[in-house]
C-alpha positions as CSV (number, residue, x, y, z in Angstrom):
1,T,12.2,-7.5,2.4
2,F,8.2,-6.3,2.7
3,I,6.0,-6.4,-0.7
4,K,2.3,-5.2,-0.6
5,E,0.2,-5.1,-3.5
6,Y,-3.0,-3.6,-4.4
7,V,-5.2,-3.0,-7.6
8,W,-7.5,0.7,-7.4
9,L,-10.7,-0.4,-9.0
10,T,-13.8,2.5,-9.4
11,G,-17.3,1.6,-9.0
12,G,-18.0,-2.0,-9.1
13,S,-20.1,-3.5,-6.1
14,K,-19.8,-6.6,-3.6
15,E,-22.8,-9.2,-4.0
16,I,-25.8,-8.7,-2.2
17,P,-27.1,-12.1,-0.5
18,A,-30.7,-13.1,-1.0
19,S,-32.4,-12.8,2.0
20,P,-35.7,-13.9,2.8
21,G,-38.2,-13.3,-0.4
22,V,-35.4,-11.4,-2.3
23,P,-33.2,-12.6,-4.3
24,A,-29.1,-11.9,-4.1
25,V,-27.8,-9.3,-6.0
26,P,-24.6,-10.4,-7.8
27,A,-21.2,-8.7,-7.5
28,V,-20.4,-6.3,-10.5
29,P,-16.7,-5.8,-11.1
30,G,-14.3,-2.1,-11.1
31,T,-12.4,-0.7,-13.3
32,P,-8.7,-0.5,-12.7
33,V,-7.5,3.0,-12.9
34,D,-5.1,3.7,-15.2
35,M,-1.8,4.8,-13.6
36,T,-0.4,6.1,-16.8
37,G,1.7,9.6,-16.0
38,W,0.8,9.5,-11.9
39,T,3.3,9.5,-9.2
40,A,3.4,7.8,-5.5
41,R,5.1,8.6,-2.6
42,C,4.8,6.6,0.5
43,E,6.1,8.1,4.0
44,F,7.0,5.7,7.3
45,R,7.3,8.0,10.7
46,E,7.4,6.7,14.3
47,D,4.1,8.7,14.8
48,I,1.5,10.2,13.2
49,D,3.1,13.5,14.6
50,S,6.2,13.4,13.9
51,E,8.4,15.8,11.9
52,T,11.0,13.4,10.9
53,V,9.9,10.5,8.3
54,A,12.7,7.3,8.5
55,L,11.2,5.8,5.1
56,R,10.2,7.7,2.5
57,L,9.7,5.4,-1.2
58,T,8.2,6.8,-4.8
59,E,7.4,5.8,-7.8
60,L,11.0,5.7,-8.1
61,D,12.3,3.9,-5.6
62,G,10.1,1.0,-3.8
63,I,7.0,2.0,-5.8
64,T,5.7,0.4,-8.7
65,L,2.3,1.6,-10.6
66,G,1.0,0.0,-13.3
67,S,-1.6,1.0,-16.3
68,A,-4.2,-1.4,-14.6
69,G,-4.7,-0.1,-11.5
70,Q,-1.4,-1.6,-9.4
71,V,0.4,-0.3,-6.7
72,R,3.1,-2.5,-5.5
73,I,5.3,-1.2,-2.2
74,E,8.5,-3.0,-1.5
75,V,11.1,-2.2,1.5
76,S,14.0,-3.6,0.7
77,A,15.5,-6.1,3.3
78,T,18.6,-3.3,3.9
79,Q,15.7,-0.5,4.0
80,T,13.6,-2.7,7.2
81,D,17.2,-3.1,8.7
82,N,17.3,0.3,9.0
83,L,14.4,0.8,10.9
84,R,15.8,-1.7,13.9
85,A,15.3,1.2,16.2
86,F,11.3,1.2,15.9
87,T,8.8,-1.2,17.3
88,K,6.4,0.4,15.6
89,M,4.9,2.9,13.2
90,V,3.1,5.0,11.1
91,A,2.9,4.6,7.2
92,D,0.3,5.8,4.5
93,V,0.0,5.4,0.5
94,E,-0.7,8.8,-1.3
95,L,-1.2,8.5,-5.3
96,E,-1.0,12.0,-7.5
97,A,-3.0,12.3,-10.7
98,P,-1.0,14.0,-13.6
99,N,-3.6,16.8,-12.7
100,G,-2.6,17.2,-9.2
101,F,-5.6,15.5,-8.0
102,V,-4.0,13.5,-4.9
103,R,-5.6,10.3,-3.6
104,N,-5.0,8.4,-0.3
105,L,-4.7,4.7,-1.3
106,V,-4.3,3.4,1.9
107,G,-2.8,4.6,5.4
108,A,-1.2,2.1,8.3
109,T,-0.4,0.9,11.7
110,V,3.3,-1.1,10.6
111,I,4.4,-3.4,13.6
112,L,8.0,-3.8,13.0
113,G,9.8,-7.1,14.4
114,K,12.8,-8.8,14.7
115,A,13.5,-12.0,12.3
116,S,13.3,-15.2,13.5
117,S,14.5,-17.4,10.9
118,R,18.1,-17.8,10.6
119,A,20.7,-18.9,8.1
120,V,21.9,-21.8,8.4
121,V,25.3,-22.4,8.6
122,P,27.3,-25.9,8.0
């Protein structure tokens, strides 16, 4: 099982450290995006040019959207087991607003490895 969680914030800024003669500027917290009514999709492919989708997740299966910017991606043990033929894949997560605006939240290269832990049998 693979789980990754994000929180989408707008606005805000990181802290700017002090420099000689200039005081530090504190961080300003961002505002969570209200995900009510949004949809989500995530596709895993062998490479960026592949037409074949090896795994597709949506907000109905594998992606959970929260009202305070939360995006939770969960790939089950069965789903990861079905990807055994691959060692590396690409994936991205797209979020679609009720008005049709699409935001690419994240894109990634995914390295798939075999589990080294085994069940202990008495």
